[in-house]
Each structure stands twice: as C-alpha cells, then as structure tokens.
N, C-alpha and C positions, 0 to 999 in steps of 0.2 A: 504495501500499500505506501502511500505517499502522507500521511499524518504524521503533523511535525513531534518534533520528541519539544522535550523541555527547552532546549537555546531555542524553539522555534524554528529551524529547518527538517528539508524533508530528509527523503530518500533520491528526490529529483533535487533538492537547492544545496546536499550536504558536501562538502570536503574541510578545505584544509593544507595549513601548512606542512600537518604530519603526516598528509594521506597519503595513501594508497595506490595509483592507478589502477582499474582493473586486477584487484584481489580474489583468488579462486579456494580460501579456506575467512571462515567467520568462529564466531564463537563471542558470549558476554564471560564477565570473569570481576567479580568484585564493582559490580555495576555500571562496566567500561565495556564498552561495545571493542573486539579485537578484530582485526583481522591482518592477512597477510598471503603468503604465493603467486605474488606478484613476480615474474618472469623477470623482470631489470633485477628486483631487490628479494632476491628468493632469503637471505638470510636476517629479514627484517621484518619486525613483528612491530602495527602503528595499531594508537589506544586513541578509544577519541576519547571526551573533555567525560568527566563523571555523571551518569542519569542525561543524556544528550550524545543519543546512539550517533546521530548525524554530522556531529561540530565535531573537528579534527585541526581545530585553531591551539596553538599552543600557549596561548593565552587566555585563554579557558579550559584548559588543566587538561588537551590532549598531549601523544607523546609517542615517541619510536621506541625500541627496544633490540638491539645484535646482540641472535645468538651465537654466532662464528659459523655457521653450519643452515645448509639449505635446508628450510623447515619440509616437509612431510607433514606435516598433521599438527595442531593441537589442542589438550582439550583440558578444564577444569577439575579437579581430581583432587577433596582434601586441605580445601583453601587454598591451592598454588594451580596454576596454570604450568601442567607438564607439555614443554616442546618436543615433539619427537623429529631430529634428523633419521639419516640412511645410516650414519652411527657415531649416533652416539644421543645422546636424551640430555635436556637441560630443564629444571623447572623456576617459572618468575614465581618470586615470592613480591609479597609488598609492607611497608611499612608505613609511617604516617607521618607526619612536618606536626611541628608545634605551632600551625596557623592556629586561625580560628571562623569557618569550621578546619582542621585538618584537613592537610589535600595527604592520594593515595601516592608512593615512590614505589614504583614499579623495581625490580632489582633478578636480573637471571645469575643461578647457581646451578654449578655443576651434578649433574646424578649417573653419566656411567660415558664413558669414549670408549667403551668396547661393544656398546648394542645398543643400537637402531631400528626403526621402520621400516619394511621397504612395501608397504601398501597404503596410504593412507587412509580407504575407504575402511580394513581393517578394527583399527579402532575402536574400540566399544568400551562403555562402562556395566559390567555385568557382575553382581554380588560383591559390590563393593570397592572392583579393583578395575583398575582398567586393565584390558587387554588387546594384545596389536600381536602381529606380527612381525616377525624379525628374522633374518637370513638362517637362524638356525631352529625356529622352531613358533611357536604360538607363546608369551609371556604374556605374565600379568606385573604393574606393578604397584608390591603391596606395602601400603605403611608397617616399619617393624613397631615393635614397645617401643622404642624409643623415638622422643618427639623430634621431626626432623631430619630421621633419617629410614633408608627409602631400601626396598630391598628389590632385584630384579630375578622371577623365577619361572623355568620352560616347566607351563601343562601340555604337552604337544609331544613327548619321550616314545607315545606306543604308537605312533601315529607319522614316525619320522622320516619316511620312506615319501611317503604320501606328499607332506610338506615342502621336503627338495622339491619333488618333481612342480608344484608350486613354486617356490622361489626362486627354481634357477629359468622358469620360464620368460622372459620380458616381454613377451606377447600377451599374454593373462591379466585381462581385465579382471578384478576381485572384487567382490561386494561385501557387506557380511550385514548381519544384522540380531538381534538381540531379542527371542521371548520370552517374557520374563515369568511366563503364565507357565512356562517346563523348565525354567533356567537352563534354556538352550542361545548357546554360542551358531550361529551358523554363516555358515563361509561357504560365497558362492567362484568362480574364476570358468575363464573361458576367454578362448581369443574374439575379435570382433565379426570375425568371420564366416566362427565354428553355429554346425546343428544345434538347436536348443535340444535336440531327443541324444547328443553325446557329450555335453554341456554337465563339469561335475561341481561338486560341494562336500563339506565337510559338514557332519554337525557337534556339538559336544556339549554334553549334556551333563551338567555338575551334580554330582550328588557329593556325602559325603566321605568318601574315597577320592574323590577331585573328579576329575573328567573324564568322561566314557567319549570315546568315538565310532562315528559311523559315517557314511559317507553317501549322498545322494547322487542319484544320475536322470538324467533327466528336464530338472530345473538351473533357465538360466536370465541371470541380473546380471548386463550389463549396468545398468547405476543412469 
C-alpha cells in the first residue's frame, strides 16, 4: 500500500541519504525497517528512522551498517538481528544513548567466520531456533545458557548425502516453509527448467529426539 508512516512518508515518497536502491531483503527489527541485498552494496544493510518505515534520512535517525561480507539473508532472533553471509555470520546488537528520548545505536558483532548460509530462502524460525542451509548441512543458531553466547549445531547428519547434492548444485532454486501445527520444516529444490514431476524436497519433523527426515517428489516451489 501507499499509506504514510509516522514521518508522513509513504512507499511512493520514501527515501533519504541512507537508503539503498533496489533492495531485495527487508525486515523489521527494534522498530526500524531494515533493507539490504542491493547488488552494488551487498555488504551494507540500511535501516529507517524509528517507527518511520519509509524515512531513511540520517537526521531522522536512519543509518547503515557494514558487515564486511555480502549479505545472503538477515533475520531477527532473540533481541538481535542475525546476518548471514556465504562464509560467515554476524549479529547486529542494540544500545541506547543518554538522549531524551534515547536513540538506538546498531553495531555488529561476530558470530562465526567458518560457517555461512548458501540459500537465502532456507532461513526460517522453528521451535525457537533459526534454521539455515550451510554448505555442510542444515544448522541452527541456538542461544546457550550464557547470555550473549551462541552455538552452531547441525541437524541433518542423517541425510548428509542428500544435503550435499542440494548444496553443490548451483542451479537449484531453493525455497522453504514451516508448518508449525506439525512442527515441520520443508525445503524444496529444483532447477528453473525442471518438470514438477521430478522436483524434490525434504521434510524435517521435529521430535523430542531431534529432527526426523523424509523426502518429497513431485512438488515444485520456485518462489
């Protein structure tokens, strides 16, 4: 729609000196609209002014964060914004100034330099974790008992050969979905010219003992 936000801007009249042209990623975090995925500035994420989705002027509180790698996807999780690259993960954390009212400051912190995400649409939240497709399997970003700490864990060892086939074929178009009523994660993959009859997928059902996996055939989801 074109309804204006609190700044008076709308989707047709938004912008500012911190905005990115033609973003392909968008999300809301800490009452700011975050955008990224511009092909010319892939390592930069921009955020709007607070509670003003279309106002990207620095004087209003908008800004940019450079994460140091090309951004594949970003998702909010447990009070942080996790940013996935192909070979690394960072998180954007918040702090507050002493102004009245206080302003929000966004800074980036390193999570890992050894694991990344290879499929933008594989990142979903299920059962309180972020699940994503890494080169070596499906992994979660899970909070540990220590505040501010994270661990990376693989959940797809039982289907490692299938995951290898998915991740090594650069022609695959990958989409995913969560069926919360069934505690299921579903990932579908096929090439652009492939018949729906031969398109494949995997289903992970979350049980008390972890994920149990099965395959699908004949379902094509190209996004």
